[in-house]
C-alpha positions as CSV (number, residue, x, y, z in Angstrom):
1,M,21.9,53.2,-34.3
2,I,20.3,55.9,-36.5
3,I,22.1,58.7,-38.3
4,Y,20.5,62.1,-38.1
5,P,19.3,63.0,-41.6
6,D,21.0,65.9,-43.3
7,L,18.1,68.4,-43.0
8,D,18.4,71.9,-44.2
9,P,16.9,74.3,-41.7
10,N,16.1,76.7,-44.5
11,A,12.8,75.9,-46.3
12,I,13.2,78.7,-48.8
13,V,16.2,80.7,-49.8
14,L,16.0,83.7,-52.1
15,G,19.2,85.6,-52.4
16,G,20.1,86.8,-48.9
17,F,16.6,86.1,-47.6
18,S,15.6,82.8,-46.1
19,I,12.5,81.2,-44.5
20,K,13.3,78.7,-41.8
21,W,11.4,75.5,-41.2
22,Y,11.4,76.4,-37.5
23,G,9.4,79.6,-38.4
24,I,7.1,77.7,-40.6
25,C,6.4,75.2,-37.7
26,H,5.5,78.1,-35.5
27,F,3.2,79.6,-38.1
28,V,1.4,76.3,-38.7
29,A,1.1,75.9,-34.9
30,F,-0.6,79.3,-34.6
31,I,-3.0,78.5,-37.4
32,L,-3.9,75.1,-35.9
33,C,-4.2,76.5,-32.4
34,Y,-6.4,79.3,-33.6
35,W,-8.6,77.0,-35.6
36,R,-8.9,74.7,-32.6
37,L,-10.0,77.5,-30.3
38,I,-12.6,78.7,-32.9
39,A,-13.9,75.1,-33.3
40,K,-14.1,74.4,-29.6
41,K,-15.3,77.8,-28.2
42,T,-18.5,78.0,-26.2
43,A,-21.2,80.6,-26.5
44,A,-19.3,82.7,-24.1
45,W,-16.8,83.5,-26.8
46,T,-17.2,85.2,-30.2
47,N,-14.9,84.7,-33.1
48,E,-13.7,88.3,-32.7
49,Q,-12.9,87.8,-29.1
50,V,-10.9,84.7,-29.9
51,T,-9.0,86.6,-32.6
52,D,-8.2,89.4,-30.1
53,L,-7.0,86.8,-27.5
54,A,-4.8,85.2,-30.2
55,F,-3.1,88.5,-30.9
56,Y,-2.3,89.0,-27.2
57,L,-0.9,85.4,-27.0
58,V,1.3,85.7,-30.0
59,V,2.9,89.0,-28.7
60,G,3.4,87.4,-25.3
61,M,4.9,84.3,-26.7
62,I,7.3,86.0,-29.1
63,F,8.7,88.6,-26.7
64,G,8.5,86.3,-23.6
65,G,10.3,83.5,-25.4
66,R,13.1,85.7,-26.5
67,I,13.5,87.7,-23.3
68,G,13.2,84.5,-21.2
69,Y,16.0,82.8,-23.2
70,L,18.3,85.7,-22.6
71,L,17.5,86.0,-18.9
72,F,17.7,82.3,-18.1
73,Y,20.3,81.0,-20.6
74,S,22.4,83.9,-21.9
75,P,22.3,86.9,-19.5
76,Q,25.8,87.9,-20.7
77,D,24.2,88.9,-24.1
78,I,22.0,91.5,-22.2
79,T,25.0,93.0,-20.5
80,L,26.9,93.2,-23.8
81,N,24.0,94.7,-25.7
82,P,20.6,95.3,-24.0
83,V,19.0,95.7,-27.4
84,N,19.2,91.9,-27.8
85,L,16.2,91.7,-25.5
86,F,14.0,93.1,-28.3
87,Q,15.6,91.4,-31.3
88,F,12.9,88.7,-31.4
89,W,13.8,87.6,-34.9
90,L,17.2,86.2,-33.7
91,P,17.7,82.5,-32.7
92,G,17.1,81.6,-29.1
93,R,13.8,80.8,-27.4
94,S,12.8,79.6,-24.0
95,F,9.6,77.7,-23.3
96,H,9.4,79.0,-19.8
97,G,10.0,82.5,-20.9
98,G,7.3,82.2,-23.5
99,L,4.9,80.8,-20.9
100,L,5.5,83.8,-18.6
101,G,5.0,86.1,-21.6
102,V,1.7,84.4,-22.4
103,L,0.5,84.6,-18.8
104,L,1.3,88.3,-18.7
105,A,-0.6,88.7,-22.0
106,I,-3.6,86.9,-20.6
107,L,-3.5,89.0,-17.5
108,V,-3.7,92.2,-19.7
109,Y,-6.4,90.6,-21.9
110,S,-8.4,89.5,-18.9
111,Y,-8.3,93.0,-17.4
112,N,-9.3,94.7,-20.7
113,S,-12.1,92.2,-21.5
114,R,-13.3,91.8,-17.9
115,R,-12.8,88.0,-18.0
116,A,-11.6,85.8,-15.1
117,F,-7.9,85.0,-15.6
118,L,-8.3,81.3,-14.9
119,D,-11.3,81.1,-17.3
120,V,-9.0,82.3,-20.1
121,T,-6.1,80.0,-19.1
122,D,-8.5,77.0,-19.0
123,F,-9.8,78.0,-22.4
124,I,-6.4,78.0,-24.1
125,A,-4.6,75.2,-22.1
126,P,-5.8,72.3,-24.3
127,V,-4.3,73.8,-27.5
128,I,-0.9,74.7,-26.1
129,P,0.5,71.2,-26.7
130,I,-0.1,71.7,-30.5
131,G,2.4,74.6,-30.4
132,I,4.9,72.6,-28.3
133,A,4.7,69.6,-30.6
134,L,5.4,71.7,-33.7
135,G,8.1,73.6,-31.9
136,R,9.9,70.3,-31.1
137,I,9.6,69.3,-34.8
138,G,11.4,72.6,-35.6
139,N,14.1,71.8,-33.0
140,F,14.6,68.4,-34.7
141,I,14.9,69.9,-38.1
142,N,17.4,72.4,-36.8
143,G,19.4,69.6,-35.3
144,E,19.4,71.3,-31.9
145,L,18.6,70.2,-28.3
146,W,20.1,66.8,-28.9
147,G,20.2,64.2,-26.1
148,R,22.9,62.6,-23.9
149,V,25.1,59.8,-25.0
150,T,23.4,56.4,-24.7
151,D,23.5,52.8,-26.0
152,V,19.7,52.3,-26.5
153,P,18.8,50.7,-29.9
154,W,17.2,53.8,-31.2
155,A,20.1,56.1,-30.4
156,M,20.9,58.7,-33.0
157,V,24.2,60.1,-34.2
158,F,24.2,63.9,-34.8
159,P,27.2,64.3,-37.2
160,H,27.2,68.0,-36.8
161,V,27.8,67.5,-33.0
162,D,30.0,64.4,-32.8
163,Q,30.0,60.7,-33.7
164,L,28.5,59.5,-30.5
165,P,25.1,57.8,-30.2
166,R,22.6,60.0,-28.4
167,H,19.0,60.1,-27.2
168,P,16.8,61.8,-29.8
169,S,15.4,64.0,-27.0
170,Q,13.5,66.3,-29.4
171,I,11.4,63.3,-30.3
172,Y,10.8,62.4,-26.7
173,E,9.6,65.9,-26.0
174,F,7.4,65.9,-29.2
175,L,5.7,62.7,-28.0
176,L,5.3,63.6,-24.3
177,E,5.0,67.4,-24.1
178,G,3.1,67.5,-27.4
179,V,1.1,64.4,-28.3
180,A,0.5,62.9,-24.8
181,L,-0.3,66.2,-23.2
182,F,-2.7,67.1,-26.0
183,L,-4.6,63.9,-25.5
184,I,-4.7,64.3,-21.7
185,L,-6.0,67.9,-21.9
186,N,-8.6,67.1,-24.5
187,I,-10.2,64.0,-22.9
188,N,-14.0,64.5,-22.8
189,F,-14.6,63.7,-19.1
190,K,-18.3,63.2,-18.3
191,S,-19.5,65.0,-15.2
192,S,-20.5,63.0,-12.1
193,N,-21.8,64.2,-8.7
194,T,-20.7,61.1,-6.8
195,V,-18.2,61.7,-4.0
196,N,-15.8,59.0,-5.4
197,N,-15.5,60.9,-8.7
198,S,-15.4,64.5,-7.4
199,L,-11.6,64.6,-7.3
200,C,-11.2,63.1,-10.7
201,N,-13.8,65.5,-12.1
202,N,-11.9,68.4,-10.6
203,I,-8.5,67.4,-11.9
204,C,-9.7,66.6,-15.4
205,K,-11.7,69.8,-15.7
206,N,-8.9,71.9,-14.2
207,K,-7.1,72.3,-17.5
208,S,-4.7,75.0,-16.3
209,G,-3.5,73.0,-13.2
210,L,-3.3,69.8,-15.2
211,F,-1.2,71.4,-17.9
212,L,1.3,72.9,-15.4
213,V,1.7,69.7,-13.5
214,F,2.0,67.3,-16.5
215,Y,4.3,69.5,-18.4
216,A,6.6,70.1,-15.4
217,I,6.8,66.4,-14.6
218,V,7.6,65.5,-18.3
219,R,10.1,68.3,-18.6
220,I,11.9,67.3,-15.4
221,F,12.0,63.7,-16.6
222,V,13.1,64.4,-20.2
223,E,15.9,66.7,-19.1
224,N,17.6,63.5,-17.8
225,Y,18.0,62.4,-21.4
226,R,18.7,65.7,-23.0
227,E,22.3,67.1,-23.2
228,P,22.4,69.6,-20.3
229,D,22.6,73.3,-21.2
230,F,25.7,74.9,-20.1
231,Q,23.7,76.6,-17.4
232,G,23.4,73.3,-15.5
233,I,23.7,74.1,-11.8
234,F,24.4,72.3,-8.6
235,S,27.2,70.3,-10.2
236,N,24.9,69.1,-13.0
237,Y,22.4,67.6,-10.6
238,L,19.8,70.1,-11.7
239,T,19.5,71.7,-15.2
240,M,18.0,75.1,-15.8
241,G,15.0,73.4,-17.5
242,Q,14.3,71.4,-14.4
243,L,14.8,74.4,-12.1
244,L,12.3,76.4,-14.1
245,S,9.8,73.5,-14.1
246,I,9.7,73.1,-10.3
247,P,7.6,76.3,-9.8
248,M,5.2,75.1,-12.5
249,L,4.7,71.9,-10.6
250,V,4.1,73.7,-7.3
251,V,1.7,76.2,-8.8
252,G,-0.2,73.5,-10.7
253,L,-0.6,71.3,-7.7
254,G,-1.6,74.3,-5.6
255,L,-4.2,75.3,-8.2
256,I,-5.7,71.8,-8.3
257,A,-5.8,71.6,-4.5
258,W,-7.4,75.1,-4.2
259,R,-10.1,74.3,-6.7
260,Y,-10.9,71.0,-5.2
261,N,-11.1,72.6,-1.7
262,K,-13.4,75.2,-3.2
263,L,-15.5,72.5,-4.7
264,V,-15.8,70.6,-1.4
265,T,-16.6,73.8,0.5
266,N,-19.4,74.7,-2.0
267,K,-20.9,71.2,-1.7
268,A,-20.8,71.3,2.1
269,S,-22.6,74.6,2.1
């Protein structure tokens, strides 16, 4: 059994002003994601275009994450004070809300830049796990999103919660949603025109669909080891995180099937 280290969520405190490790994690994530996009961009993208896209993404993530959290997890706060929707500096973020905000931002960017929506999502999908991984590190430092009670050898006690051994679910999500998903989306898959490999080619190159499917599966799985949010529904058989991941899975599978069908149709013609 491991004892959760006494980590201070404040990295810097100056008088009444403080900088949180959580914020630093997100700042570092932005820098790394931006650097990765610049390093991996094709001739179809200029540095200026990547910078413009990054601005859209940050705005979508910040406001989407905050608004999504309130809508999905704390709607009573909106009723009490609608201004809470726009107080993005306050605690409380939702990955699914952030994703919707990012998709909306990409939609606006695609329209303004005359780019295909899915071309943009395929371009950024491989770097998203970097942000997720660093976000989960921030969750761990904050001592939040702890796991369910367990007796596994690596169970962790979070003293600020109780004295019960729990799954370190933040670490699970860091490894699966972050590290594993990054590796999967960044595999350099060599093209092949053989019939046997056409499906594998399509899935591996379909970064948007692959991201949606893998993240949804992992999130639905990990929620079984994470202490349910108080918004657990259907008598705790389905958490809010699982509920919100189901549409991701459906859309991701549909996107992969649609693109594969399009590939087969083009080859037949």
